[in-house]
N, C-alpha and C positions, 0 to 999 in steps of 0.2 A: 612363916617367916614374913616379916614386915619389911616393906620397901621404904619406910620412913627414914629420913636422914637424922642421925643422932648428932647433936651439936658438940658433944665432947670428943668425938673421934674424927680422924681425917677422912676425906671422901675417897673411897676405894677406886673410883673411876679415874680420878686425877693421878693416883699412884700408878695405875696400870698404864695410862697414857705416857707418863714420864718414863717408865721402864721401857715401853715400846720404842720410844724415840732413841734411847740409848742403844737398844739392840739393832735398830735399822741403820744407824749411822755407820757406814762401811766405806772403805776406800775403793775406788774403782780399780779394776784389775786390767792392766794393759800389758799382755805378755809380749815379749820380744820374739824374734824369728825362731831361735832355738827352743824357747819354751813352747811355742806353737807346735813345732815338730815333735816335742816330747808328748804333748797332748794327743797329737795324731797317732803316735806309736801306741799310746795307752788305749786308744780306741781301735786297735787292730789294723791300722793303716800300714802298708809297707812303705818305708821311706828310704830312698837310695839316692846317691849323688847322680846328677844328670850330666853326661859328658857334653862339652861344647858350649855350655852356659856357665858363666862365672857365678859361683855360689848357688847354682840351680839344683833343685832337688825334685826327683820324680816321686810323687805320692800316688799310691795305687791301692785299690781295693775292689773286689767284685769284678775284676777284669777291666776296670776303667781306671783312668789316671789323669793327672795334671802335673805340670811343671811349675813349681813355686820358687820365687826368688825373694830376698829381703827387699822390702819397699822403703821408699822415702817418706811418704805420707802415712802409710799404714805399715804394720809390722810385716805383712805378707802381701805380695802381689803375684798375679798369674803371669808366667812367661808363656805358657801354653794352656789354653782353656781345657776343661774336662772333655775327655773323649775315650774311646776304646784303646787299649794298649796292645800293640802288635810289635813283637820283637824289640821291646824296650823303648819304642817310640809311641807317641800319642797321635792317634788318627783323628783328623778333623771331621766333623759331622757336616755333610753336604746335603742340602735339600734341593731336589729337582722338581718339586711339586707333586709328582706321582709316587716318589720313592725317596727315602733317605739313604745316603751312601756314607761309608767310612773311607776317607781319602788319606792315603799315606804318600810318601815321596814316590814310591814305585807302583802302588796298587790303588784301585778303586773298587771296593766291594759293597754289595747291597747290605744294609744294616738289618739285622734281625730284631724281632721284638725283645728277645732276652738281652741283647746288647744295648738297645735303647733304654730298657728298664734298668740295667746295671749302671749306665751313664747317669740316668736321672737320680737313682738312689745315691750314687757316689757324690754327685753335685750337691744334693740336699745335705748329706752328712758333712761334707767338707765345708760348705758355707756356714753351717751352724757352729762347727768347731773353730774355724778360722775367724769368724766374725764378720764376714762380708755381707753386703746388703743382699737380701733375698727379694727378688722382684716377683710380682704377681704372675706374669706370663711364664716365668721359669718354674713356678710352683705347679702350674697346670700340666706340664709335660716337658719333654726334652726339646730344647731350642737348638737350632743349627748355627754353625759358624758362618757358612756360606749358603747363599740362595741363588741357584741357577735354574730358571724355568726355561724349558725347551722352546716355548712359543715366544719368549722375549729375547732369546739369545741371538745376537747379531743385529738387534734393533738399535743398539747404542749409536748415536750420531757422533761422528768424529767432530770434536770441537776444534774450531780454528784457533791457531795460536793467538794468545791475547797480545794486543799491541800495548807496549809500555809507553807512558806519557813522555819519556825523554827520547823515544825513537821517532824518526820522521815517518809520517803516515802517507806520504806520497802527495804529489800535486803542489808542494811548496818548495 
């Protein structure tokens, strides 16, 4: 087979590139809130209305969950970040430096490895399907919502009330 170009036929490489451009030209897909929920259901996520939040939806899988609401800038926004689900509520992840805890309104329980792994897996799957930004530090492991280190607790200096420019400062 010869690689010489024949002058009487069209160049096959140009034809291939022209076809490739036609195939690659696609519209961008921006699903709305309901379409995003349908996508989550198709990927085995449990989707249920969340009481107390207008249009809020509890999305859960692997024992972890998050509360989603329709967004203004994006189709989906988090009302409650991913955490373990206890009694239909999402527990926040609390880091105390030596141990991670799951904090609910009533309880504070030490987090187990399997719970942290479930939260991390859930967060990764959810961010891929919803289309949120995935950050490097979140990809390394489970990040906490709150950080309370025992050695730093109580060190916060009470800030004096700020003086407003229109209030008299004394002495005048």
